[in-house]
N, C-alpha and C positions, 0 to 999 in steps of 0.2 A: 177340668177339661183337658183333652189331649189335642195339640195343635201341630201341624206340619210347618216347619220353617225352613226355607231354602238355605242351603250352606253356602256361605260366601266363599269359603275355602274348603276343598275336599282333601283330607289327609291322605297320603300315599298309601298307608296301610289299609285303608278301607277298600281300595281297589283290588287288594289281594285277599283280605280276610272275608269280604262279603261274598264274592263268587264261590269261594271254598265253603262258606257257611251255607250258601243256598243249595249247594250240592248235597251237603250233609242233611239239610232240612228235607230236600226232595226225597233222599233215600230213606229217611225216617218216616215220611208220610207214605212212601211206597211200602215200607214194612207193614204199616197198619193195614193198608189195602190188601196185601198179600195174606196177612193173618186172617182178615174178615173173609176173604174169598177161600179160605181153607188151604193155604200153601204156607209152608215154613219158611219165614223170611231168611233165616241164616242159611238153610240149605238151598234156597233159590238163588241167593247172591253168590254162593260158592260156585253153583253151576254156571252162573252168568260170567264170572270171572275166568273160569276154566275154558269155557266155550269161547270167550271173546279175546282172552289175552294169555293165558298160560298153557293151554292145551297144545298138542302137536298140531302144527299148521294153522293155529287159530290166529296167531298175530299176522300171518301173511293174508289170511282172509279179511281180517280187520282192516288192513291197509287198503285192500280192494274196496271194501265198503266205504271207507273214509274218503277216498279219493274224489269222487263227485261232490260230496257235501263239503269238502274242503273248499272247492272252488265256489260253490253257491253261498257258502258262509263268508267267504272273502268278498264276494259281490255285494252281499247284504251289508256287510260291515262297511264297505267303501261308500255306500250311498247313505247309510244311517248316520255316518259321522257328520253329514250336513244336514241332518233332519230331513233327508229325502227317504221316503219309505218305499223303496223298490221291492214289490212283492212279486215281480215278474222275473226273477232268476230262473224259474222253472222253463218258462217260454224262451228265454234267452239262451239257455242250455240247448233246447231243441233246435234253435236256429244255429247254433254253433255246430251241432252234429250234422245238420244239413249242409252247412258250408264245408265242413271237413270232409264229409262223404263226396261231395261234388268235386272237390279239388283232387282227392285221392283217386276218383274214378277217371278224371280227365288226365292226371299223370300216368295212370295205367294205360289209357289208350294210346299215350306216346312212348310206352315201353320204358318209362323211367324206373330204375331199380335202386336208386340211392334212398335208403331209409332216413338218414339225416334230412334230406330234402323234403321227403314226405312229412316228417314231423314239423318242420318249420312252416311249410306250406299250409299244412292242416290247421296249425295254431293260428296263423295269420288270417286265413279265410274264416275260421270259427270266430275269432275276436272281431273281425269286421262286421259279420252278420249279427253276432250278439250285441254289439255296440249299436248297430243300426235299429235293431228291435227295442233297445233301451231308450234310444233317442225319441222314439214315438211319444211315450208318455212324458219324456224330458222336455220336448218342445211344447206340448200341451200345458205342462206346468209353468214353463217359463213365460210363455207368450199368451196363454188363455187363462192361467191361474186354475187350471183343472186338477182335481185331486189325483195325485199320481198313484195312490193306493188302489183306487178302482180301476184306472185305465191300464196299469201294469198287470193287475190281477185278471182282467178280462182278456188281455192279450195272451195270457198263458193258454186259454182255450182256443183262441185263433191259431197259435203256434201248433198245439196239439192237432187240430183238424188239418192244418197244412201239411204236417208231418205224415198223417194218415192218408191224405190225398196223394202225395208224392209216390206212395207205395202201391196204393190200390188203383190208380188210374192205369188203364191198360196200355196207354201210350207213353208212360212215364220213363224217363231215362233211368231213374233210380229203381225200377222194378226188375227183378230177375225173371226172365222168360226163357231160360235155357233148358228147363225140364218141364215135363207135363205136370208134375206135382206143383212146381212154383207157379204155373199158369193158372192151375185150379185153386191153389191156396197162396195168393199174392204174398211175396216176401221181397225184401230189399236185395239189391245186388251185393254179392260178396266183395270185399275190398281186395285190392292187389296184395300179394304176399309181403311186398316190401313196405307197405303202410303199417304193418304190425309193429307197434312201438316196444322196444326192448324192455326187459325187467332186470332187476339187480338183486344180487344176494342168492345164496343156496339154501341156507336153513330158514331164513326169513326173507321172503320174496317181497320186494318193493317195487311197484309199477312206476314207469317212467313219469306218468301223469301226476303222481304224488310228489315227485321231486320237482316238477314243474310248478306245482301248487306251492311248494315251499319258496321257490324263487319268486313267484307272484307275491306271496306274503311279505318277503323282504323288499321287493320293489314298491309295494303299497306302504310299507312302514317308512321308507325313505321318502316317498312322495308326500306323505302326511306330516311327518315328523321333522324332516331336514330340508324342506324346500318351501319357497314363498306360497306355492300353490296350497300346501296344507295349512299354513297360517291363515290364509284368506278364507279357506273353507271353515276353519274353526270360528273365525269372526263372524261369518255370514250365518253359521249355525247358532251362535249365542245371541246375535243381535242383528237381524237383516237391515234395520234402519240405520244403525252405526256404520254397517258395511257400506250402505249406499252413500252415507255422508262422507265416508272416507274415499269415495271414488272407485270402489271395487265393483267390478262388472258382475253383478249377481246372476244375470241370465246366462252369461258364458260359463259361469261356474257350475250352474245347474246341468247345462248341456255336457260340459266336461266330466262331471262326477257321474252322471248317468251313463255316459259312454264308457268310462273306465269300468263301472260296475257290470254293465252288459258284456263288455269285452272279456272280463274274467270268467263270467258265467259261461260265455260261448266257448272259451278254451276248455272248460269242464266238458262240454259236449264233445269236442275233439278227442279228449282222453277217453271218453266212453267208447268212441268208435276205434280209436287206435290201440287202446289197452285191452278192452274186454270183449265187445260185441263183434267187431270186424265186419259189421253190416248195419245199414240204417234200418232199425226195427221200429215200425210204426204200430205194432199190434198192441192191444191192451195190456198184454203181459210183459211188453218190452220196455223201452225207454220211458213210457208214461206211466208205468206201474209203481215206480219207486218213490215219486214225489220228492226228489232231491232239492228242489228249490225251497219248499216249505220247511224241510229239516234244516236247510241252511239258515233260516231265520232263527231257529232255536240256537244254533251253534253260535251265530253272531251275537245274540242277546246274552247268552251265558258268558261269552268272552269278552263282553263290554266293548265290542268293535275293535279290539286289539288284534292286529293280523297275526301275531306270534301266538297269542292265546287261542285264536281260531284254529290254528294247526293242532294244538293239544286237545281242544274240545272235540274237533272233528274226529280224532282217533278215539276218544271216549264214546261218542255217539255211534261211530262205526263199530265199535266193539259190541255195544248193545244191540245193534242191528243184526250183526254176525251171530251173536248169541241167540237172538230170536229165531233166526233162520235154522240154526243148528238144533236148538232145543224144542222146536215146535212140535207139539204133541198133546195128549190129554193132561199131562202134568204141567205143561207150559203152554197156556192159551196164546194164540197168535197175536191177539190185541195187547198183550201185556207190555211189549216194548213200546207201542205207541202211547199207552197210558203213563209209562215212565217218562217218555219224552215230553209229554204235556205237563206233567208235575214239574219236571226240570225247568221247563219254560216259565211256568207261573212262579216258581221259586226265584229264578233269575230276575223276572220283572219286579218281584218284590224286593229283592236285594238291591236292584237299581234305585228303587224309591228311597231306601235307606242311605244309599250313597249321595243322592241329590238333596235329601232333605233329613232334617233331624227332628226327632219327637221332643215336644216341649209340653211339660205338664204344668198347668196353671189352675189356680183355685177361683172358682166363681165367686161373685159377691155374696150369693146365698150360702156358699160354703164357708166363706170367711166370717159371715155373721153368725153362723151356727158354731163355728169354732171359738168365738170370742165369749168370754164369761159374762153372765148376766149381771147387770148392775144392781 
């Protein structure tokens, strides 16, 4: 018989070896899928690496693709560390984009021209609205014991509808009515010029939002690894009953962790507005088309909720997405990248099982009796 036994102690090397092994297994499975579907695995992988990382301008495009999923990956990792399954980073990113757009438009109405002020104000407004949206399932979990997976997931659709309403409502402050075309085909107001976040580098362009995401990862690591808050979160995640016996305020920690998670996702929405779109886009092909929040769950799972590993995995997944956009055509189906992300997720979850549990092979009584010599 094969039994799973929980590891009382997890060797440090498993945390490195298993995620790397999970990636290798995922790419091996994907090679089989490619071969069955009539694509040469080696040639396809070479195209992906070139389009995502080594080609001209590919690394810059990869950083652009990685920026939003870096924030949603950090948001998922922040909540999952406490066994809070926040599936609502998608909606929290929408609310962050709404908050960032509102404050940018307000500053523009007052003729503010300081880009650093715009960046700080947009991040703060986005973090506040993202945290507020995450606190809704947090409060329901803390005081009503409601499943946060369901509530946070359903709030994603509410946030999407709210985003669409703000653009398509004829009397909306967010709607551009300056031209006849925008009146016939509703679209968001363009942001003031000063709200455009700067980029860095010449050969490889790095958006400011990506650097802000790296700072958020550092702050999250300090919060969870070097402060009492992180210690209590770990205790509550391992044994809520022991945490309550020790006098830890479980409800407060649930609210705090959900607020931190939602705030990080909200800043990702501000980055989308300030770095890339420069307008609040509520169309089906705009902000809602990319599903950044759900991709962030894949990133967090593969990174094992480590903030620094989230940064690396976000670049990897961003490269895959960039390659998918670049290579899309008859020889590279549009759904191939999605299939690869799904396989990577399942491989990461399987690797997580091996980290937490060990396989124990035991012999049944019938097997022992068969192995004994006849008397």
